[in-house]
C-alpha positions in Angstrom: 37.6 -65.4 117.2 38.6 -62.5 115.1 37.3 -59.2 116.4 40.0 -56.9 114.9 41.5 -56.6 111.4 43.2 -54.3 108.9 41.0 -53.8 105.8 42.9 -53.8 102.5 44.2 -50.5 101.2 43.1 -49.1 97.9 46.6 -49.7 96.5 46.4 -53.4 97.3 42.8 -53.6 95.9 44.0 -52.1 92.7 47.0 -54.4 92.5 45.3 -57.7 93.4 41.6 -57.4 92.6 41.8 -55.2 89.6 38.3 -54.0 89.9 36.7 -50.6 90.5 37.9 -49.1 93.8 35.5 -48.4 96.7 34.1 -44.9 96.5 33.7 -44.5 100.3 36.2 -43.9 103.0 37.1 -46.3 105.8 39.5 -46.4 108.8 42.8 -48.3 108.9 41.8 -50.8 111.6 38.3 -52.2 112.2 36.6 -53.5 115.3 32.9 -54.6 115.7 30.7 -51.6 115.1 33.1 -50.0 112.5 32.3 -49.9 108.8 34.6 -51.2 106.1 34.6 -52.6 102.5 32.7 -55.7 101.6 32.4 -57.4 98.2 29.1 -59.0 97.3 27.8 -60.7 94.2 29.0 -59.3 90.9 32.1 -57.9 92.7 30.0 -55.0 93.9 31.2 -52.9 96.9 29.2 -52.2 100.0 30.2 -50.1 103.0 29.2 -52.5 105.7 29.5 -52.7 109.5 31.7 -55.4 111.0 29.3 -57.5 113.1 26.0 -58.6 111.6 22.7 -56.9 112.6 20.0 -59.3 111.6 16.8 -58.0 109.9 14.8 -58.8 113.1 17.0 -56.7 115.4 15.1 -54.2 117.6 17.9 -51.9 118.5 20.8 -52.6 116.1 23.1 -53.5 118.9 23.5 -57.2 117.9 26.9 -56.5 116.3 28.6 -56.8 119.6 28.4 -60.6 119.5 28.2 -61.3 115.7 31.7 -60.5 114.3 32.2 -64.2 113.6 29.8 -66.9 112.5 30.6 -70.6 112.9 30.4 -72.2 109.5 29.2 -75.5 111.0 26.0 -74.0 112.4 25.4 -70.9 110.3 22.6 -72.6 108.4 20.5 -73.1 111.6 21.4 -70.2 113.9 18.6 -67.6 113.9 20.9 -64.7 113.1 22.6 -66.4 110.2 20.2 -68.9 108.7 18.4 -66.3 106.6 21.5 -64.9 104.9 22.8 -68.4 104.5 19.6 -69.7 102.8 19.5 -66.6 100.6 23.2 -67.0 99.8 24.0 -63.5 100.9 27.7 -64.3 100.6 30.5 -61.7 100.8 34.2 -61.3 100.7 36.2 -59.2 103.2 39.5 -58.0 101.7 42.1 -57.5 104.3 45.8 -57.2 104.9 45.9 -58.7 108.4 43.9 -59.8 111.4 44.6 -60.2 115.0 44.3 -63.0 117.5 45.3 -63.5 121.2 48.3 -65.7 122.0 48.5 -67.0 125.6 52.0 -68.5 125.6 53.2 -65.9 128.1 50.3 -66.8 130.4 48.4 -63.6 129.4 46.7 -62.7 126.2 49.0 -60.9 123.8 47.7 -59.6 120.5 49.4 -61.1 117.5 49.2 -60.0 113.8 48.5 -62.6 111.2 49.2 -61.8 107.6 50.5 -63.2 104.3 54.2 -63.6 104.0 54.2 -61.6 100.8 52.1 -58.8 102.4 49.4 -59.3 99.7 45.7 -58.8 100.1 43.6 -61.9 101.0 39.9 -62.4 101.2 37.8 -63.9 104.0 34.4 -65.5 103.6 31.4 -63.6 105.1 27.7 -63.5 105.4 25.9 -60.2 105.2 22.4 -58.9 105.9 20.4 -55.6 105.7 18.7 -54.0 108.7 16.1 -51.3 108.3 15.6 -49.2 111.4 12.3 -47.4 111.9 14.1 -44.2 111.1 17.4 -43.5 109.4 19.4 -45.1 106.6 19.5 -48.8 105.7 22.4 -50.6 107.4 24.5 -53.3 105.7 26.5 -55.5 108.0 28.5 -58.8 108.0 30.0 -61.6 110.0 33.1 -63.4 109.0 32.9 -67.2 108.8 35.1 -69.3 110.9 36.1 -73.0 110.8 37.8 -75.4 113.2 41.6 -75.2 113.2 42.6 -77.6 116.0 46.0 -78.9 115.0 46.6 -76.2 112.4 50.4 -75.4 112.1 49.8 -71.7 112.7 46.3 -71.0 114.0 46.5 -73.6 116.8 48.8 -71.2 118.7 45.9 -68.7 119.3 42.9 -68.4 121.7 42.8 -69.4 125.4 44.1 -72.7 126.6 41.4 -75.4 126.4 39.3 -73.4 124.0 38.6 -74.8 120.5 40.9 -73.3 117.9 39.2 -71.4 115.1 40.3 -69.8 111.9 38.8 -67.4 109.5 37.7 -69.1 106.3 40.0 -68.0 103.5 38.7 -67.8 99.9 41.6 -68.1 97.5 41.9 -65.7 94.5 40.9 -68.4 91.9 37.7 -69.1 93.8 36.3 -65.7 94.6 33.8 -65.4 91.8 32.6 -69.0 92.5 32.2 -68.3 96.2 30.0 -65.3 95.7 27.7 -67.5 93.6 28.1 -70.7 95.6 25.3 -73.2 95.7 27.0 -75.0 98.7 29.1 -72.5 100.6 30.9 -75.1 102.7 32.7 -76.4 99.7 34.8 -73.2 99.6 35.6 -72.8 103.3 39.3 -73.4 103.9 41.7 -72.6 106.7 44.5 -70.3 105.7 47.5 -72.0 104.0 50.1 -72.1 106.8 53.0 -72.0 104.3 51.8 -68.6 103.0 51.0 -66.8 106.2 53.0 -65.7 109.2 52.3 -64.3 112.7 54.1 -61.9 115.0 53.4 -60.1 118.3 51.5 -56.8 117.9 50.4 -55.8 121.4 48.0 -53.0 121.8 49.6 -49.9 123.3 48.8 -49.3 126.9 45.7 -47.1 127.5 46.6 -43.6 128.7 45.0 -42.8 132.0 42.3 -40.1 131.8 43.4 -36.8 133.4 41.3 -34.4 135.3 40.1 -31.5 133.0 42.6 -29.1 134.4 45.6 -31.4 133.9 44.2 -32.5 130.5 44.1 -28.8 129.3 47.7 -28.3 130.6 48.9 -31.3 128.7 47.3 -30.2 125.4 48.9 -26.8 125.8 52.3 -28.3 126.4 52.0 -30.5 123.3 51.1 -27.5 121.3 54.2 -25.7 122.4 52.4 -22.9 124.1 53.8 -23.6 127.5 
């Protein structure tokens, strides 16, 4: 399941989507709980959180388990059936996403992207959550489909687990997807001949230093000591 991806840069949005650019800022790499660009009907931008918070959420913390939604059951699961029924369909523009590869016996993060480094779009469901206080929150889940036997995606996820792939919406189908009557007609695995994957392990976490040692390190980096 995809829990980490690289949202498309403004330069690639300008080149490949040829629409008005997002007016908000977003970080270079997203995890559940981070906000990034989402396209909804009419090719309108929303700054939305990765990981859907359903309208019935009490505390807004549901995003921890809702980064992905199984397309096969999205119409019946409580979190997703409302957005599915209302056709709250979105597109997530991205440059790459990450999945774990277990060939070494341990999970190693791999980067999956187009061979030509172009932007691609992933099918999503979105919803709006209204807390008792504060601003309205837009959030989304990316739709996934079975990829057992896929030439590329079958290399990822733990041994014995079902293989899943993000549902790719090709360029010529983007407008139709956002207005789809039957969303499942548009859900396709990524074309293996257009994508590639390579190891992209996360850097090791730096151990936390005691306050005194931490201060010393910061001074040294600054060139004071």
